[in-house]
C-alpha positions as CSV (number, residue, x, y, z in Angstrom):
1,M,76.6,112.4,86.0
2,T,73.0,110.7,85.8
3,T,70.8,110.2,88.7
4,T,67.2,109.2,88.9
5,V,65.5,111.4,91.4
6,L,61.8,111.3,92.7
7,P,59.2,113.5,91.2
8,V,58.4,117.0,93.0
9,H,55.6,116.1,96.1
10,S,53.0,118.7,96.6
11,R,49.7,119.2,98.3
12,P,46.6,120.7,96.3
13,G,46.7,124.5,96.0
14,Q,50.2,124.7,97.2
15,K,53.7,125.7,95.6
16,P,55.3,122.1,94.8
17,V,58.0,121.6,97.3
18,P,61.0,119.4,96.0
19,S,61.4,116.1,97.3
20,I,64.5,115.3,99.7
21,A,65.5,112.9,96.9
22,L,65.3,115.8,94.5
23,R,67.1,118.0,96.6
24,A,69.8,115.0,97.6
25,A,70.5,114.9,93.9
26,K,70.9,118.4,93.6
27,A,73.5,118.7,96.7
28,I,75.2,115.6,94.9
29,R,75.8,117.9,91.4
30,G,77.5,120.8,93.7
31,A,79.5,117.6,95.7
32,V,80.4,116.3,92.4
33,D,81.9,119.7,90.8
34,H,83.8,120.3,94.2
35,S,85.4,117.2,93.8
36,H,86.3,117.7,90.1
37,A,87.7,121.3,91.3
38,T,90.1,119.7,93.5
39,Q,91.5,117.0,91.5
40,Q,95.0,117.7,90.8
41,S,96.2,117.5,86.9
42,D,97.5,113.8,86.8
43,G,94.4,112.5,88.4
44,H,94.5,112.2,92.0
45,W,93.5,113.8,95.0
46,C,95.1,114.9,98.2
47,A,94.2,117.1,101.0
48,E,95.6,118.1,104.3
49,L,96.0,115.9,107.0
50,E,96.1,117.4,110.2
51,S,97.2,116.2,113.6
52,N,98.6,117.8,116.4
53,C,101.0,120.9,116.9
54,S,104.0,118.5,118.6
55,I,104.5,117.2,114.7
56,T,105.7,120.8,113.7
57,A,107.3,121.5,116.9
58,E,109.6,118.4,116.4
59,Y,110.3,119.6,113.1
60,V,111.9,122.5,114.8
61,L,113.6,120.7,117.2
62,M,115.4,118.7,114.4
63,R,116.5,121.5,112.7
64,Q,118.0,122.9,115.7
65,A,119.7,119.7,116.3
66,L,121.1,119.4,112.9
67,G,122.3,123.0,112.9
68,L,120.0,123.9,109.8
69,P,118.8,127.7,110.3
70,L,115.4,128.8,109.5
71,S,114.6,132.0,107.3
72,L,112.9,134.9,109.0
73,S,109.8,134.3,107.5
74,R,109.8,130.8,108.1
75,K,110.4,131.3,111.8
76,A,107.3,133.9,111.8
77,G,105.3,131.2,110.1
78,L,105.8,129.1,112.1
79,V,105.5,130.8,115.5
80,R,102.4,132.2,113.7
81,Y,100.8,128.7,113.5
82,L,101.8,127.3,117.0
83,F,100.2,130.4,118.7
84,D,97.2,130.0,116.6
85,H,96.6,126.6,117.9
86,Q,97.2,127.6,121.4
87,T,94.0,127.4,123.5
88,A,92.7,129.8,126.3
89,D,94.3,128.1,129.0
90,G,97.9,128.5,127.5
91,S,98.0,124.9,126.8
92,W,98.2,122.8,123.3
93,T,96.0,119.6,122.8
94,V,96.3,116.4,120.8
95,A,92.7,117.0,119.0
96,F,89.7,119.4,118.6
97,G,87.5,119.8,121.9
98,L,90.0,117.6,124.0
99,P,91.9,119.6,127.0
100,G,95.3,120.6,127.1
101,D,98.0,118.1,126.9
102,L,101.3,118.5,129.0
103,S,103.5,117.1,126.7
104,T,102.4,118.1,123.5
105,T,102.7,122.0,125.2
106,G,106.0,121.3,126.7
107,E,107.2,120.3,122.9
108,C,105.5,123.5,121.5
109,Y,107.0,125.6,124.3
110,L,110.6,124.5,123.8
111,A,110.0,124.8,119.7
112,L,109.0,128.4,120.3
113,R,111.7,128.8,122.7
114,L,114.3,128.1,120.0
115,L,112.4,130.1,117.4
116,G,113.2,133.1,119.6
117,V,110.1,133.7,121.7
118,E,110.9,135.2,124.6
119,T,110.0,133.6,128.2
120,T,108.3,137.0,129.4
121,D,106.0,136.7,126.1
122,P,102.5,136.5,127.8
123,R,101.4,133.7,125.7
124,M,104.4,131.7,127.0
125,L,104.0,132.7,130.7
126,K,100.6,131.4,130.3
127,A,101.8,128.1,128.7
128,Q,104.1,128.2,131.5
129,E,101.2,128.5,134.0
130,F,99.6,125.2,132.5
131,V,102.9,123.3,132.6
132,L,103.3,123.7,136.3
133,E,99.7,123.2,137.5
134,G,100.1,120.1,135.4
135,G,102.8,118.9,137.3
136,G,105.6,120.4,135.7
137,L,107.8,119.0,133.0
138,E,108.3,115.8,135.5
139,K,105.0,114.7,134.2
140,M,106.5,114.4,130.7
141,R,105.3,110.8,128.4
142,V,108.4,108.9,127.0
143,F,108.9,110.5,123.4
144,T,108.9,114.2,125.0
145,R,111.6,112.9,127.4
146,I,113.8,111.6,124.5
147,H,113.4,115.0,122.5
148,F,114.1,116.9,125.6
149,A,117.2,114.6,126.5
150,L,118.5,115.4,122.9
151,F,119.6,118.8,124.3
152,G,120.5,118.3,127.7
153,L,116.9,119.2,129.0
154,F,116.3,116.0,130.4
155,P,118.6,113.1,131.6
156,W,119.2,110.2,129.4
157,D,119.1,108.1,132.5
158,A,115.6,108.5,133.0
159,V,114.6,107.5,129.7
160,P,113.0,104.0,129.5
161,A,116.3,101.4,128.3
162,L,115.9,100.3,125.1
163,P,119.4,98.6,123.8
164,A,120.3,98.5,120.3
165,E,121.0,94.9,120.7
166,L,117.4,94.4,120.0
167,V,117.8,94.7,116.3
168,L,119.9,91.5,116.5
169,L,117.1,89.0,117.8
170,P,115.9,87.0,114.9
171,P,112.1,87.1,114.1
172,S,111.9,83.8,115.5
173,S,112.5,85.3,119.1
174,P,109.5,86.0,121.4
175,V,110.5,89.4,121.3
176,N,112.0,91.4,118.2
177,I,111.8,94.1,116.2
178,Y,109.2,92.8,114.1
179,S,107.2,91.8,117.2
180,F,106.2,95.5,116.8
181,A,103.6,96.8,114.6
182,S,104.7,98.7,111.4
183,W,105.0,102.3,112.8
184,A,106.5,101.7,115.9
185,R,109.4,99.7,114.3
186,G,110.0,102.2,111.9
187,T,110.3,104.5,115.0
188,I,112.3,102.4,117.4
189,V,115.0,101.2,115.3
190,P,116.4,104.8,114.5
191,L,115.6,105.3,118.4
192,L,118.1,102.4,119.3
193,V,120.8,104.3,117.7
194,L,120.0,107.5,119.3
195,F,119.9,105.6,122.7
196,H,123.6,104.0,122.0
197,H,125.1,107.1,121.2
198,R,123.0,109.5,123.3
199,P,123.8,112.6,121.4
200,L,123.6,116.2,123.1
201,F,122.6,118.8,120.6
202,A,123.1,122.4,121.2
203,L,120.8,125.0,122.1
204,P,121.0,128.5,120.8
205,N,122.7,129.6,124.3
206,G,125.4,127.2,122.9
207,K,124.8,124.6,126.1
208,S,123.9,121.3,125.6
209,A,124.3,119.2,128.8
210,E,122.9,120.0,132.4
211,N,120.8,123.0,130.9
212,D,119.0,125.2,132.7
213,W,117.5,126.4,129.6
214,L,113.7,125.6,131.0
215,D,114.0,125.2,134.7
216,H,111.3,127.3,135.2
217,L,108.7,124.6,133.8
218,W,109.9,122.1,136.5
219,R,108.3,121.6,140.0
220,D,111.8,120.8,141.2
221,P,114.5,121.1,138.8
222,S,116.7,120.4,141.1
223,D,116.2,116.4,140.8
224,K,115.5,115.7,136.7
225,H,116.1,112.2,137.4
226,V,112.0,111.3,137.5
227,P,111.2,108.0,136.8
228,Y,108.7,106.8,134.3
229,T,107.1,104.4,136.4
230,E,106.4,103.6,139.9
231,P,109.0,101.1,141.7
232,L,109.0,97.5,141.1
233,V,107.9,96.6,144.3
234,R,104.8,98.6,143.9
235,I,104.2,97.5,140.6
236,V,104.6,93.8,141.5
237,A,102.5,94.7,144.5
238,K,99.5,96.3,142.3
239,H,99.8,93.8,139.4
240,G,101.2,90.6,140.6
241,L,103.7,88.5,138.6
242,A,102.1,90.2,135.2
243,W,103.8,91.2,132.1
244,K,104.1,95.1,133.5
245,S,106.4,93.7,136.4
246,A,108.3,91.5,134.4
247,F,109.1,94.1,131.8
248,S,109.8,96.7,134.7
249,A,112.2,94.4,135.8
250,I,113.8,93.9,132.7
251,D,114.0,97.4,132.0
252,I,116.1,97.4,135.4
253,A,118.3,95.0,134.2
254,L,118.7,96.8,130.6
255,R,119.8,99.7,132.6
256,R,122.6,98.2,134.4
257,Y,123.6,96.2,131.4
258,G,123.9,99.8,129.8
259,K,126.4,101.1,132.2
260,L,128.4,97.9,131.1
261,R,128.6,98.3,127.8
262,R,132.3,100.0,127.7
263,W,133.8,96.6,128.2
264,P,133.6,94.1,127.3
265,F,130.2,94.9,125.9
266,H,131.1,97.9,123.8
267,S,132.0,96.0,120.5
268,L,128.4,93.9,120.3
269,S,126.3,97.4,120.7
270,A,128.6,98.9,118.1
271,R,127.8,96.0,116.2
272,A,124.0,96.2,116.7
273,A,124.1,100.3,116.1
274,D,125.9,99.5,112.7
275,A,122.9,97.1,112.2
276,C,120.4,99.4,113.1
277,V,121.7,101.8,110.4
278,A,122.1,99.1,107.8
279,W,118.7,98.6,108.4
280,M,117.4,102.1,107.9
281,L,119.6,102.4,104.8
282,E,117.7,99.1,103.3
283,H,114.6,100.5,104.5
284,Q,114.9,104.1,103.1
285,E,112.6,104.8,99.9
286,K,114.5,106.3,96.7
287,S,112.5,109.5,97.5
288,G,114.2,109.7,100.9
289,D,111.1,108.7,103.0
290,W,110.8,106.1,105.6
291,A,107.7,104.5,106.3
292,G,105.9,107.7,105.0
293,I,105.3,108.8,108.5
294,F,106.9,111.8,110.0
295,P,108.3,110.0,113.4
296,P,110.6,107.5,111.6
297,M,111.7,110.3,109.3
298,V,112.5,112.7,111.7
299,N,114.1,109.8,114.0
300,G,116.0,108.6,111.0
301,V,118.0,111.9,110.1
302,L,119.0,112.5,113.8
303,A,120.1,108.9,113.9
304,L,122.1,109.1,110.9
305,F,123.6,112.1,111.9
306,A,124.3,110.8,115.6
307,H,126.2,108.1,113.7
308,G,128.4,110.1,111.7
309,Y,126.3,110.8,108.3
310,A,127.2,114.4,107.1
311,L,124.2,116.6,105.9
312,D,125.6,116.4,102.4
313,S,125.5,112.4,102.3
314,D,123.1,110.7,100.2
315,P,120.5,109.5,102.6
316,M,120.8,112.7,104.7
317,V,119.9,114.7,101.5
318,R,117.5,112.8,100.4
319,A,115.5,112.5,103.8
320,L,115.6,116.1,104.5
321,E,114.0,116.9,101.0
322,A,111.6,114.1,101.8
323,I,110.5,115.9,105.4
324,E,110.2,119.3,103.7
325,R,108.0,117.7,101.1
326,F,105.6,117.6,104.6
327,T,105.8,121.2,105.2
328,L,102.7,123.4,104.2
329,E,102.6,127.0,104.2
330,D,99.6,129.5,103.5
331,A,97.9,132.3,105.9
332,G,97.6,130.0,108.7
333,G,101.5,129.7,109.0
334,V,104.0,127.0,108.4
335,R,103.0,123.5,109.6
336,V,104.1,120.0,109.1
337,E,102.0,117.0,108.5
338,A,102.4,113.7,110.1
339,C,101.5,112.1,107.1
340,Q,100.1,112.3,103.5
341,S,97.1,110.2,102.4
342,P,96.8,110.5,98.3
343,V,95.9,107.3,97.7
344,W,93.4,106.9,100.4
345,D,92.0,110.6,99.3
346,T,91.8,109.6,95.7
347,I,90.1,105.6,96.1
348,L,87.8,107.3,98.5
349,T,86.9,110.4,96.3
350,M,86.4,107.9,93.6
351,I,84.1,105.5,95.5
352,G,82.1,108.6,96.1
353,L,81.7,109.5,92.8
354,L,80.9,106.1,91.6
355,D,78.2,106.1,94.2
356,C,76.9,109.0,92.9
357,G,76.9,107.8,89.1
358,A,79.7,110.3,88.2
359,D,82.0,108.5,86.1
360,D,84.1,109.7,83.4
361,A,87.1,110.2,82.0
362,R,88.5,112.3,84.9
363,L,88.0,108.9,87.1
364,M,90.0,106.8,84.5
365,R,92.9,109.1,85.2
366,A,92.6,108.6,88.7
367,R,92.6,104.8,88.3
368,E,95.5,105.0,86.1
369,W,97.1,107.0,88.9
370,I,96.3,104.5,91.4
371,T,97.2,101.6,89.5
372,K,100.5,102.7,88.8
373,L,101.1,102.8,92.2
374,Q,100.7,99.1,92.9
375,I,103.6,97.7,95.2
376,N,104.8,94.6,93.4
377,E,108.2,94.2,94.8
378,E,108.7,91.1,96.6
379,Y,109.8,92.8,99.8
380,G,108.2,94.3,102.6
381,D,108.2,93.8,106.3
382,W,105.0,91.9,105.8
383,K,107.1,89.2,104.2
384,V,108.5,88.3,107.3
385,Y,105.8,86.4,109.3
386,N,104.0,85.9,105.6
387,P,106.5,84.2,103.5
388,S,104.6,82.4,101.3
389,G,102.4,85.5,100.4
390,T,102.6,87.3,96.9
391,P,102.8,91.2,96.7
392,G,100.0,93.2,95.2
393,G,99.0,95.7,97.7
394,W,99.2,99.5,98.0
395,S,100.2,101.7,100.7
396,F,98.6,104.8,101.9
397,E,101.3,107.4,100.9
398,Y,103.3,108.8,98.0
399,A,106.5,106.7,98.6
400,N,106.1,103.8,101.0
401,T,106.9,100.2,99.3
402,W,107.7,98.8,102.2
403,Y,104.5,98.8,104.0
404,P,101.5,98.2,102.0
405,D,98.4,98.0,103.9
406,V,95.3,96.0,104.2
407,D,92.8,98.7,104.4
408,D,94.0,101.1,101.1
409,T,94.2,97.8,99.2
410,A,90.7,96.4,100.2
411,A,89.1,100.2,99.5
412,I,90.9,100.1,96.0
413,I,89.4,96.8,95.2
414,I,85.9,98.2,96.1
415,G,86.5,101.2,94.0
416,F,87.5,98.8,90.6
417,L,84.9,96.9,91.2
418,K,82.3,99.3,91.4
419,Q,83.7,101.3,88.2
420,D,84.3,98.1,86.4
421,P,82.7,94.8,87.6
422,S,84.6,92.7,85.1
423,S,88.0,93.8,86.4
424,G,87.8,91.2,88.8
425,S,89.6,88.9,86.4
426,S,92.3,91.5,85.8
427,D,96.0,90.8,86.9
428,V,96.0,94.0,89.2
429,V,92.8,93.3,91.2
430,R,93.7,89.3,91.2
431,R,96.9,90.1,92.7
432,A,95.4,92.6,95.4
433,I,93.0,90.0,96.6
434,D,95.5,87.2,96.7
435,W,97.7,89.4,99.1
436,V,94.8,90.6,101.1
437,L,93.8,87.0,101.7
438,S,97.5,85.9,102.4
439,M,97.4,88.7,105.2
440,Q,94.1,87.1,107.2
441,N,95.2,86.3,110.9
442,D,94.4,83.4,112.6
443,D,91.7,84.9,114.3
444,G,89.7,85.5,111.5
445,G,90.5,89.1,111.2
446,W,92.8,91.6,109.4
447,A,94.9,94.0,110.5
448,A,96.5,97.4,109.0
449,F,100.0,96.4,107.9
450,D,101.3,93.2,109.4
451,K,100.2,89.2,109.5
452,A,100.1,87.7,113.5
453,N,101.3,91.0,115.3
454,D,98.9,90.8,118.0
455,K,101.5,90.5,120.8
456,T,99.6,93.1,122.9
457,F,101.5,92.0,126.1
458,L,104.3,94.3,124.7
459,N,102.2,97.4,125.6
460,E,103.5,96.9,128.9
461,I,106.8,97.6,128.2
462,P,107.8,100.9,129.9
463,F,108.6,102.4,127.0
464,S,105.3,102.3,125.6
465,D,103.3,105.0,127.2
466,M,100.7,105.1,124.1
467,D,99.4,101.4,123.8
468,S,100.3,101.1,120.3
469,L,103.2,98.5,119.9
470,C,100.9,96.0,118.1
471,D,99.0,95.5,115.0
472,P,96.1,93.1,116.0
473,S,93.1,92.6,113.9
474,T,90.3,95.3,113.9
475,P,86.7,95.1,112.8
476,D,86.8,98.3,111.1
477,I,89.3,96.7,108.5
478,V,87.6,93.3,108.6
479,G,84.8,95.3,107.4
480,R,86.5,96.6,104.5
481,V,88.2,93.4,103.4
482,L,84.6,91.6,103.6
483,E,82.9,94.1,101.5
484,A,85.5,93.8,98.8
485,L,85.1,90.1,98.9
486,G,81.7,90.5,98.8
487,L,81.6,92.8,95.6
488,L,84.1,90.0,93.6
489,G,81.6,87.4,94.6
490,D,84.1,84.5,94.2
491,R,83.1,81.3,95.9
492,R,86.5,80.0,96.3
493,H,86.8,82.6,98.8
494,D,84.2,81.5,101.0
495,G,86.4,80.0,103.7
496,A,88.0,83.2,104.6
497,V,84.9,85.1,104.3
498,A,83.2,82.7,106.9
499,R,86.2,83.1,109.3
500,G,86.0,86.9,109.1
501,I,82.4,86.8,109.8
502,E,83.0,84.8,112.5
503,Y,85.6,87.4,113.5
504,L,83.0,90.0,113.5
505,R,80.3,88.1,115.8
506,T,82.6,87.5,118.5
507,S,84.0,91.3,118.2
508,Q,80.6,92.9,118.4
509,E,80.2,95.3,121.4
510,A,77.5,94.5,123.9
511,E,75.4,97.6,123.1
512,G,75.7,96.2,119.3
513,S,78.5,98.6,117.8
514,W,82.0,97.8,116.9
515,F,84.9,99.1,117.4
516,G,87.1,101.6,114.9
517,R,90.5,101.6,115.2
518,W,91.5,103.8,112.5
519,G,88.2,106.1,112.3
520,V,86.5,107.7,115.3
521,N,85.0,105.6,116.8
522,Y,81.8,103.2,116.8
523,I,80.0,104.6,114.5
524,Y,82.8,104.0,111.8
525,G,83.8,100.6,112.8
526,T,79.6,100.0,112.6
527,S,79.2,101.4,109.2
528,N,82.5,100.0,108.0
529,V,80.7,96.5,109.4
530,L,77.2,96.5,108.0
531,C,78.5,97.9,104.5
532,S,80.1,94.9,104.4
533,L,77.8,92.4,105.6
534,R,75.1,93.0,103.0
535,H,77.2,91.5,100.6
536,H,76.9,88.3,102.3
537,P,74.2,85.9,103.6
538,V,73.6,87.8,106.6
539,A,70.1,88.6,107.1
540,A,68.8,91.9,108.3
541,T,66.9,89.5,110.7
542,D,70.0,88.3,112.1
543,P,70.5,89.3,115.7
544,M,74.3,91.2,115.0
545,I,72.3,92.7,112.2
546,T,69.6,94.5,114.5
547,R,71.4,95.2,117.5
548,A,73.6,97.2,115.4
549,L,70.9,98.9,113.7
550,D,69.3,99.6,116.9
551,W,72.6,101.0,118.2
552,L,73.0,103.3,115.2
553,R,69.3,104.6,115.9
554,S,69.9,104.8,119.5
555,V,72.7,107.6,119.3
556,Q,71.4,109.5,116.7
557,N,71.2,113.4,117.9
558,S,68.2,115.2,118.0
559,D,69.2,117.3,115.1
560,G,69.4,114.3,112.9
561,G,72.8,114.0,112.7
562,W,75.6,111.9,114.4
563,G,78.7,112.5,116.0
564,E,81.0,111.0,118.3
565,T,84.1,112.7,120.2
566,V,87.5,111.3,120.7
567,H,86.5,110.8,124.3
568,S,84.6,107.4,123.3
569,Y,88.4,105.7,123.2
570,A,88.9,106.1,127.0
571,D,85.3,106.1,128.6
572,R,82.2,103.9,126.7
573,A,79.8,106.2,128.1
574,H,80.7,108.5,125.1
575,M,80.5,105.7,122.6
576,G,78.3,107.4,119.7
577,R,78.1,110.6,121.7
578,G,79.1,114.0,120.3
579,A,77.9,117.3,118.2
580,S,76.9,116.4,114.8
581,T,79.9,116.1,112.0
582,A,79.5,115.3,108.2
583,S,81.7,112.3,108.4
584,Q,80.3,110.7,111.0
585,T,76.4,111.3,110.0
586,A,77.8,109.7,106.6
587,W,78.8,106.8,108.1
588,A,75.7,106.6,109.9
589,I,73.6,106.7,106.9
590,M,75.5,104.3,105.1
591,G,75.6,101.8,107.8
592,L,71.7,102.0,108.0
593,L,71.2,102.3,104.2
594,A,73.0,98.6,104.0
595,Y,70.1,97.0,105.4
596,L,67.1,99.5,105.7
597,P,64.9,101.3,103.2
598,A,65.7,105.1,102.4
599,D,62.6,106.2,103.6
600,D,63.8,104.9,107.4
601,P,63.0,107.9,109.6
602,A,66.5,107.8,110.9
603,V,67.9,107.7,107.3
604,L,65.5,110.6,106.2
605,R,66.5,112.8,109.6
606,G,70.2,112.2,108.8
607,I,70.1,113.2,104.8
608,E,68.2,116.2,106.0
609,W,71.2,117.1,108.3
610,L,73.5,116.9,105.3
611,L,71.3,119.0,102.9
612,S,70.7,121.7,105.5
613,R,74.4,122.1,106.2
614,Q,76.1,121.9,102.5
615,T,78.2,124.9,102.1
616,D,78.1,127.0,98.9
617,E,81.1,125.6,97.3
618,G,78.9,122.1,97.3
619,S,81.2,120.6,100.5
620,W,80.9,120.7,104.5
621,D,82.5,122.1,107.3
622,E,84.3,120.1,110.0
623,E,86.7,121.2,112.8
624,E,86.5,117.8,114.8
625,F,89.0,115.0,114.4
626,T,87.3,112.0,113.0
627,G,90.4,109.8,112.1
628,T,92.7,107.7,114.7
629,G,96.3,107.7,114.7
630,F,96.6,106.0,118.1
631,P,93.7,105.6,120.2
632,R,93.7,108.1,123.3
633,H,96.8,109.7,122.2
634,F,97.1,111.1,118.7
635,Y,94.3,111.5,116.1
636,L,93.8,113.0,112.5
637,R,91.6,115.6,110.7
638,Y,91.4,114.2,107.1
639,H,90.4,117.4,105.2
640,M,88.6,115.5,102.8
641,Y,86.4,113.5,105.4
642,R,84.2,116.0,105.5
643,H,83.4,115.8,101.4
644,Y,83.8,112.4,100.2
645,F,81.8,110.5,102.8
646,P,78.7,112.7,102.5
647,L,79.1,112.2,98.9
648,M,78.7,108.4,99.3
649,A,75.9,108.8,101.9
650,L,74.1,111.1,99.3
651,G,74.9,108.9,96.3
652,R,73.5,105.6,97.9
653,F,70.4,107.2,99.5
654,V,69.3,108.5,95.8
655,R,70.2,105.0,94.2
656,A,67.7,103.6,97.2
657,Q,65.0,105.7,96.8
658,H,63.3,103.6,94.5
659,A,62.4,101.6,97.6
660,F,60.4,104.3,99.4
């Protein structure tokens, strides 16, 4: 690695003190060494992608439903992990620093019972107390109701209606399975099969219906038909003739239709369930995965099992093997990842190393590993509303050919161009650019997985209690794409760039920041946008830029770092507010450096924060969840965010030092 550093500065008569740039260069060397030490033999990187304990709990529920026993050591590891993440008030949370969540606590409690932990265990009593104080299992969210209904612990009639016939609606219909975001689509289709069959799986006591196994977690276990929405009259009075009212009325009609399915509608319902299974089998990867994420995978095996597939059938064997690849076991116990991030971790590590000038044969191995995963197949759900688009993107995971995503693909273009600017004319990069351009939405922005997937009114469906059924354009992804197009510098794309910049102008928040859909939150979005606009004719004096820079400065913490909690998704008062973290401090520094000199006081204070907190291993510590799955509901802790983003920030700072 070669970097240019400033000379040592000192006062007359004093021992020379290394300049901040020299200290930064030293920190880079340690961080680069750490990166190389964690690279896998085939050239890629992949660290743990941590979410909340509900994923591990649902893994336990799946094993119970399918009658798959767990070894004593495996059980012990699962119990250890779940209890290690229980908070002092007896609950389980959805992210670091958040209060306990009733549904997550209910799922973890059920999993521990299935693992053999008695209700008299003091930790279970504490969890019971938390659930009851929170209103009991009556307050469970929709997806938790479904998991409990599978074991007769919650009535199926108290779960929102979602008929299998939905899969029969063509893409031209106002509402169809392709109206939903890719992650929702992959989860919903197997659920349609489960809703059709309404299976009741056995619990350890052998019961599977009208079960009183968890009655002690209910405020009133005598009536479990708890509505998941307010009465229709009250909804209309509150919202008028809006989508929420319309969907609530439709839900009532579908519920009545469900009771009539036996005749003469049974054949239609059965045909729809078969169509759902056919769709699932078509979308299953050779490796057994579905979309590379846990919810479609666990729902998929349960749906196939309920539809009559034996455990030793080929689709089931491959799917179960894929799920087991998501499990981790170490001193912290046994846990399950919601997803795995090898492509994302690899390209961002590459960019970090390239920003530091560390380009050698090890990076070429990483590039070769990524290149082999480019998706050139002429299928994929993205083709439904983008039929003229040509393939060329990448997905986030090891095995997910159906769902390439714009964010990963744009990041890979950035990394490849940084390593070799001439690669912009290569077939690999050209295919990627063409695919990304074809995915631009009418509003000028880009979304993660789909085009024209912006029917946000679908979030008013009673089934949706996580407000994430759609995949509209978001500023953080638009920023990534514009950075890639800026590095490429092809004037033929000026029209797409202009529309993207206009989208960013209209989506800027009143405070000057931009929303971060996939990272927490406004610091992430603002950094992505600023890092992109510097590559386009958007001057530092542009009001859009000055407002963004002023906002970043205004939320810098007194210790010199930056931080933002997940609370900012629900309350704007928390925008850019939180304890300083390594990843968020790095994002802010990079955003500032896009338009400010390296000797800007805010930049220098941020760099000092990073330098003072680097560990002896050359990395940084970070417990906070700074990645986002579903805002307000599901968050992620990328275990490499604390490393490669500071690496980028330090590298860009040292490169910019000549501007002192």
